C-alpha positions, 0 to 999 in steps of 0.5 A, a space after each residue: 387437233 390442228 390441220 396438217 400441211 397436207 390439208 384436212 383430216 379425212 375420216 370415212 364412216 363406212 360399211 357395206 351394210 345399211 341401217 347401222 347408224 353410220 350417218 348419225 355418227 358421221 353427222 353428230 361427229 361433224 356437228 360436234 367438231 364444228 360447234 364445240 371445237 370450232 372446226 371447219 367441217 365438210 361431210 360428203 354423203 356418198 351413200 347411193 341409197 339413202 342420202 340421209 346426210 344430205 337430207 339432214 342439211 336440207 331440212 335443217 336449213 329450212 328451220 327458221 333461226 337455226 345456224 347450220 355450222 357445216 357443209 354437206 355435199 352429195 357425191 354417191 359415185 365412184 369418183 368420190 376420192 376426187 371430190 374429197 381431194 378438192 375439199 381437203 385444202 379448205 377444211 379442217 375435217 372431211 367426213 365421208 358417209 359411205 355405205 348402201 352396199 356400193 363397194 366402188 364408192 367405198 373403195 374410192 373414198 378410202 383412197 383419201 382416208 386417214 381413218 375408217 370408222 365402221 359402226 356395227 350393231 350388237 346383233 348377230 345379223 349385223 356382226 356376221 356382215 362385218 367381214 365383208 366390209 373389213 375385207 373390202 377395207 383391206 383391199 382399198 388400203 393397198 391403193 390408199 394415198 396415206 394409209 388409214 387407221 381402222 376402227 369398229 364401234 358398236 352402235 345402237 347398243 342396249 344394255 338391258 340385253 346381253 347382246 352388247 356383251 356377246 357382240 364384244 366377246 365375238 369381235 374382240 381380238 379379231 377387230 380393233 374394237 373401240 371401248 366407247 359404244 354408241 348407246 341406243 338413245 332416242 336422242 340420236 333419232 331426234 337429232 335429225 334435222 337439228 344441231 343437237 345441244 348434246 353429243 352424248 357418246 360421240 365426244 368420248 369416241 372421237 377422243 378415244 380414236 385421237 380425232 379430237 380431245 374431250 373439251 375441258 370442263 368449265 
């Protein structure tokens, strides 16, 4: 997907509830775009609680011989929209990882967004918190520069249980729910501090939402 004249495509991976896998989605998407599609990608860590994306980069750069292909900056404050705007001209993609229960940062990041991805666990304790994030996104859309598309993606799904099916039944028809799921994998946990060799569910998800096409088979 070529960069438009307006600059980078801005995607917010965000939720007002932590622990749903948003940082791993943001970082795996960024690394996939950089490694497979050869795009220039900048991740903005706007999570005022964990700063996991920033730590991921910091630890990866300490690994001897590892080529780190993206930039990550820490900006967990409510001027994050200004920081994103400063990055747009020089990147193909800006991905903002926003969460930790900070509505002001969430609203600010969405001012520059082209797309919002909301990961949610296939668990009633997580799906019942989705309306709070969704209402915040609706409010933020009123002041967005471009207007943004929004998607919900089931995260950390385990199909040895009935929870993913039950969550899909609960959410379908109420939210724009992606067909692609982020299946529960140890590989996602092991990706931290690395540039993974495989990206598992991420390519299919990004293709589904029109962010990047699936690579051609060799």
